[in-house]
C-alpha positions in Angstrom: -15.5 113.6 -104.0 -16.5 111.4 -107.1 -19.5 109.4 -107.4 -17.7 105.9 -108.1 -15.8 106.8 -104.7 -18.4 108.4 -102.9 -20.8 104.8 -103.3 -18.0 103.1 -102.2 -18.0 104.8 -98.7 -22.0 104.2 -98.6 -21.2 100.9 -99.0 -18.4 100.5 -96.2 -20.9 102.5 -94.0 -23.4 99.7 -94.6 -20.8 96.8 -93.3 -20.2 98.7 -90.5 -23.4 98.7 -88.9 -23.3 95.3 -90.2 -20.2 94.5 -88.2 -20.9 96.8 -84.9 -24.5 95.4 -84.6 -23.5 93.1 -81.9 -22.3 95.7 -80.0 -25.4 98.0 -80.5 -27.4 94.8 -79.0 -24.9 95.4 -76.0 -25.2 99.0 -75.7 -28.7 98.7 -76.0 -28.9 96.2 -73.1 -27.0 98.9 -70.6 -30.0 101.3 -71.4 -33.0 100.2 -72.1 -35.3 102.9 -70.0 -34.8 105.8 -72.4 -37.7 105.6 -74.7 -35.8 108.5 -76.7 -39.1 110.0 -78.9 -40.7 110.9 -75.5 -37.8 111.5 -73.9 -37.9 115.6 -72.7 -34.1 116.1 -71.9 -33.3 114.4 -75.9 -36.3 116.8 -77.1 -34.5 119.7 -75.4 -30.9 118.5 -76.8 -32.8 118.3 -80.4 -35.1 121.2 -81.0 -32.1 123.6 -81.9 -30.9 121.0 -84.4 -34.4 121.0 -85.5 -34.5 124.5 -86.0 -31.4 125.1 -87.8 -32.7 121.6 -90.4 -35.5 123.4 -91.1 -34.1 126.8 -91.1 -31.8 125.3 -93.9 -28.6 125.3 -91.5 -27.6 122.2 -92.9 -24.0 121.9 -91.0 -25.0 123.1 -87.3 -28.0 120.6 -87.6 -25.9 117.7 -88.9 -23.1 118.4 -86.1 -26.0 117.6 -83.5 -27.2 114.8 -84.7 -23.9 113.3 -85.6 -23.5 113.9 -82.2 -26.8 111.7 -81.1 -25.3 109.1 -82.8 -22.1 108.8 -80.7 -24.1 108.9 -77.9 -27.1 106.5 -78.7 -25.4 104.8 -81.5 -27.8 101.9 -80.7 -31.1 104.2 -81.6 -32.9 104.5 -85.4 -33.4 108.4 -84.3 -30.4 110.3 -85.1 -30.0 107.8 -88.4 -33.7 108.8 -89.5 -32.5 113.4 -88.7 -29.7 112.8 -90.6 -31.5 111.0 -93.9 -33.9 113.9 -93.3 -31.5 117.0 -93.3 -30.5 114.8 -96.5 -34.6 114.8 -97.8 -34.6 118.7 -97.2 -31.6 119.4 -100.2 -33.7 117.4 -102.4 -37.6 118.6 -101.5 -36.7 122.4 -103.2 -35.4 120.8 -106.6 -36.0 117.0 -106.8 -34.8 116.9 -110.3 -31.6 117.6 -108.0 -30.5 113.6 -107.7 -26.9 114.1 -106.1 -28.4 113.7 -102.4 -30.5 110.9 -103.5 -27.8 107.9 -102.2 -27.1 110.0 -99.2 -30.3 110.1 -98.1 -30.7 106.3 -99.0 -28.1 105.2 -96.9 -29.7 106.8 -94.0 -32.9 105.5 -94.2 -31.1 101.7 -94.6 -29.3 102.7 -91.6 -32.8 103.6 -89.4 -34.1 100.6 -90.6 -31.0 98.6 -89.6 -30.8 99.8 -86.1 -34.5 100.3 -85.8 -34.9 96.2 -86.8 -32.5 95.3 -84.0 -34.8 97.4 -81.4 -37.7 95.4 -82.7 -36.6 92.0 -83.0 -34.4 91.9 -79.8 -36.0 94.9 -77.2 -39.4 94.4 -76.5 -39.7 97.5 -75.1 -38.6 99.3 -78.1 -40.7 97.0 -80.5 -43.8 99.8 -81.0 -41.1 102.9 -81.2 -38.8 100.8 -83.4 -42.1 100.4 -85.3 -42.3 104.4 -85.7 -39.0 105.0 -87.3 -39.6 101.6 -89.1 -42.3 103.2 -90.6 -41.0 106.5 -91.1 -38.2 105.4 -93.5 -39.9 103.1 -95.6 -42.4 105.9 -95.6 -39.7 108.4 -97.1 -38.1 105.8 -99.3 -41.3 105.6 -100.5 -41.9 109.0 -101.2 -38.5 109.2 -103.2 -39.2 106.2 -105.0 -42.9 107.9 -106.1 -41.5 111.0 -107.2 -42.5 112.0 -110.8 -38.3 112.1 -111.2 -37.8 108.9 -110.3 -41.1 107.2 -110.7 -40.0 104.1 -109.8 -43.3 102.5 -108.9 -43.0 99.3 -108.2 -40.3 100.1 -105.6 -42.3 102.9 -104.1 -45.2 100.1 -104.3 -43.2 97.3 -102.1 -41.6 99.9 -99.2 -44.9 101.7 -98.9 -46.8 98.0 -98.1 -43.8 97.6 -95.6 -44.0 100.8 -93.9 -47.6 100.0 -93.9 -47.1 97.0 -91.6 -45.0 98.1 -89.0 -47.7 101.5 -88.7 -50.5 99.1 -88.3 -48.0 98.6 -84.7 -48.1 101.7 -84.2 -51.7 102.2 -84.4 -52.3 100.1 -81.4 -50.0 102.4 -79.6 -50.6 106.1 -80.4 -52.2 107.0 -77.3 -48.3 106.8 -76.3 -46.9 109.5 -78.3 -48.6 112.6 -81.8 -45.8 111.4 -83.1 -47.4 107.8 -83.6 -50.4 109.8 -85.1 -48.1 110.9 -88.1 -48.4 107.8 -90.3 -51.7 107.6 -89.1 -52.8 110.5 -90.2 -51.5 110.7 -93.8 -52.5 106.8 -94.0 -55.8 107.9 -93.0 -56.5 110.6 -95.4 -54.6 109.7 -98.7 -56.4 105.8 -98.3 -59.6 107.8 -99.6 -58.4 110.5 -101.5 -56.1 107.7 -104.1 -58.5 105.9 -105.6 -61.1 108.7 -105.4 -59.0 110.4 -107.7 -57.0 107.9 -109.1 -59.7 104.9 -109.7 -57.4 103.0 -111.8 -55.7 102.4 -108.4 -58.8 101.0 -106.7 -58.2 97.2 -107.7 -54.4 97.3 -105.7 -55.9 99.4 -103.2 -59.0 97.1 -102.4 -57.3 95.1 -99.8 -55.3 98.0 -97.8 -57.6 98.6 -94.6 -60.3 101.5 -95.4 -59.1 104.9 -94.1 -61.0 108.1 -93.2 -60.6 111.3 -94.7 -61.9 114.0 -92.1 -59.9 111.6 -89.0 -56.5 112.1 -91.4 -56.9 115.3 -91.4 -58.0 115.6 -87.4 -54.9 113.4 -86.7 -53.0 115.9 -89.2 -54.0 118.9 -86.6 -53.0 116.5 -83.6 -49.7 116.4 -84.9 -49.0 119.8 -86.1 -49.9 121.2 -82.6 -48.8 118.5 -80.3 -45.8 116.4 -81.7 -41.9 117.3 -81.5 -40.0 115.3 -84.5 -43.1 115.2 -86.7 -44.8 118.4 -85.9 -43.6 120.5 -88.9 -43.5 117.5 -91.1 -47.3 117.3 -90.1 -47.6 121.1 -90.6 -46.3 121.0 -94.3 -48.8 118.2 -95.4 -51.2 119.9 -93.7 -50.5 123.0 -96.1 -50.1 121.1 -99.2 -53.5 119.0 -98.4 -55.6 122.4 -97.6 -54.2 124.0 -100.7 -54.5 121.8 -103.1 -57.2 119.6 -102.1 -59.2 120.6 -99.5 -59.7 123.8 -101.2 -58.8 125.7 -97.4 -57.5 128.4 -98.6 -57.2 130.5 -95.1 -55.7 127.3 -93.7 -53.2 127.1 -96.3 -52.4 130.5 -96.2 -51.7 130.3 -91.9 -49.8 127.7 -92.4 -47.7 129.0 -95.0 -47.2 132.3 -93.4 -46.5 130.7 -90.3 -43.5 128.5 -91.7 -42.4 131.3 -93.8 -41.9 133.2 -90.5 -40.9 130.6 -88.1 -37.9 129.3 -90.8 -37.5 132.5 -93.1 -34.3 130.6 -94.7 -36.3 127.7 -95.8 -36.7 127.8 -100.1 -39.7 125.6 -100.0 -41.5 127.5 -97.8 -40.4 131.1 -98.7 -41.7 129.9 -102.1 -44.9 128.4 -101.1 -45.5 131.3 -99.0 -45.4 133.3 -101.9 -47.5 131.4 -103.8 -50.4 131.9 -101.2 -49.8 135.5 -101.7 -50.4 135.3 -105.7 -53.1 133.0 -105.1 -54.9 135.7 -102.8 -53.9 138.5 -104.8 -51.8 140.3 -102.0 -49.8 141.8 -104.6 -47.7 144.6 -102.3 -46.6 141.2 -100.2 -46.1 139.3 -103.6 -43.8 142.1 -104.8 -41.4 142.1 -101.5 -41.4 137.8 -101.4 -40.7 137.9 -104.9 -38.3 139.6 -104.9 -36.2 138.8 -102.3 -36.5 134.5 -103.2 -35.0 136.1 -107.0 -32.2 137.8 -104.5 -31.0 135.0 -102.7 -30.8 133.2 -105.8 -28.4 135.8 -107.0 -26.2 135.9 -103.7 -26.2 131.6 -104.1 -28.3 131.1 -100.7 -28.2 127.3 -99.6 -31.2 125.7 -101.4 -32.4 129.0 -103.2 -32.0 127.6 -106.8 -33.7 128.0 -110.3 -37.2 126.2 -109.1 -37.8 128.7 -106.9 -36.6 131.5 -109.1 -39.1 130.0 -111.7 -42.0 130.8 -109.4 -41.2 133.8 -107.9 -39.8 135.2 -111.2 -43.5 134.1 -112.9 -45.5 135.8 -110.1 -43.8 138.9 -110.7 -44.1 138.9 -114.4 -48.1 138.6 -114.0 -48.2 141.5 -110.9 -46.0 144.3 -113.2 -48.0 142.9 -116.3 -51.0 144.0 -114.0 -49.8 147.1 -113.2 -49.6 148.1 -117.3 -45.7 147.6 -116.6 -45.0 145.7 -119.5 -41.3 146.0 -119.7 -41.1 145.4 -115.9 -43.0 142.3 -116.5 -41.4 141.0 -119.7 -38.1 141.3 -117.9 -39.5 138.5 -115.3 -41.4 136.7 -117.5 -37.9 135.9 -119.5 -36.0 134.9 -116.0 -39.0 132.8 -115.1 -38.3 131.1 -118.8 -34.6 130.8 -117.7 -35.4 129.8 -114.8 -37.5 126.7 -116.4 -35.4 125.9 -119.4 -31.8 125.2 -116.1 -34.2 122.6 -114.6 -35.5 121.1 -117.9 -39.0 122.4 -117.1 -39.9 123.2 -120.5 -43.4 121.0 -120.3 -44.7 123.1 -116.8 -47.2 125.8 -117.0 -45.1 128.9 -115.6 -42.4 128.1 -118.4 -45.6 127.8 -121.5 -47.7 130.7 -119.6 -44.4 133.0 -119.6 -44.0 132.1 -123.5 -47.3 133.4 -123.8 -47.4 136.2 -121.5 -44.1 137.3 -123.6 -46.0 137.0 -126.9 -48.7 139.0 -125.7 -46.2 141.5 -124.4 -45.0 141.7 -127.9 -48.5 142.1 -129.8 -48.8 145.1 -127.1 -46.1 146.6 -127.8 -46.6 146.0 -131.9 -43.6 143.5 -132.5 -46.1 141.4 -134.2 -43.2 138.9 -135.6 -41.7 138.1 -132.2 -45.2 137.4 -131.0 -46.3 134.9 -133.6 -42.7 133.0 -132.7 -43.7 132.4 -129.0 -47.2 131.4 -129.9 -45.3 129.1 -132.4 -43.4 127.8 -129.9 -45.7 127.2 -127.0 -47.4 125.1 -129.8 -44.5 123.5 -130.7 -43.3 122.1 -127.3 -47.5 121.7 -125.7 -49.9 119.1 -126.1 -52.8 119.5 -128.1 -55.1 119.0 -125.3 -53.1 121.4 -123.0 -54.5 125.1 -122.4 -51.4 126.9 -123.1 -51.8 124.7 -126.8 -55.3 126.2 -126.9 -54.6 129.7 -126.0 -51.6 129.8 -128.7 -53.1 128.9 -131.4 -56.3 131.0 -130.6 -53.9 133.9 -130.1 -51.9 132.6 -133.3 -54.8 132.9 -135.8 -56.0 136.1 -134.5 -52.8 137.2 -135.0 -52.2 135.7 -139.1 -56.0 136.6 -139.8 -55.0 140.5 -138.7 -51.9 140.3 -141.5 
């Protein structure tokens, strides 16, 4: 299907949802007792589908979500879950924008159906606010991605998400699901201005958050929630590793997520990353090679981004073992994968080139070594560590000639 035809289909879907809004209202009036995010029967029906989603069995997961859409067309849950499925197709390689339109269409459908509940049915007001906050929040995450960089739209939908989040906060005792957005807000409303002072004027009108409370809430969601449990774990893992210097907690979460969803490439490579940072070389050797084998077999979700990580880690591992030919093979593979996805300014790419230059030098091929170091200087910024390292190595080589 070409892009124009697919865009037309999304437009037709949107029109169709508008036309059936009256019947959706009628459906709700027939059944105003089910609060889906706390209904145990619905959770049992959704359990395997969510496991399939996070294990990258998208076809199986979406089959169940579409059945939910038939059964609960009046509710935002099935549309949100279908959108979440598209989100996880994006996550392994955000440079691939082929799933963006479908993701946005499902989030817009979530918003439209949730707005109907929010406006017309007081008993669903808080649950609808949760889905409105979540859908706008996910849209903001995509707009703010470094590949999209649509900061204006990100800020706009983020403010809307926050407005609905405020409604959820009043009743967050009803379900741990409602704590998820509050947890992220509490943490990042403090972390962002602390780390990006230029944004303080933008955020000073917003309510003040509490980082420690945010971390506590994320843990509670990861222990007790159903729909947002795994998402909370992902955020807690990333925050623990990148911002809180809590490596043991990050490793524990990465290991659990990979073991629970062994076919999820994002969890797989994050686990490999934690093995690398902790110097667990035996396990790293196994997992790195497994990632590369899955790429070779075209397993769903395994592609060049994961390959770049795994190949670089293996290059480092074998260079440390003084197996230079093996290390060279993996560094060349890391370079190849980085070039495939246009990630030639990343540290993985630049330091793979430096390592290849160093190996060439050790093997007596000074001309090739110089070429690698010159390439790093050419494509990196003068303030980059890779630029400084390449310059130092190149000067040393030239003095020795």
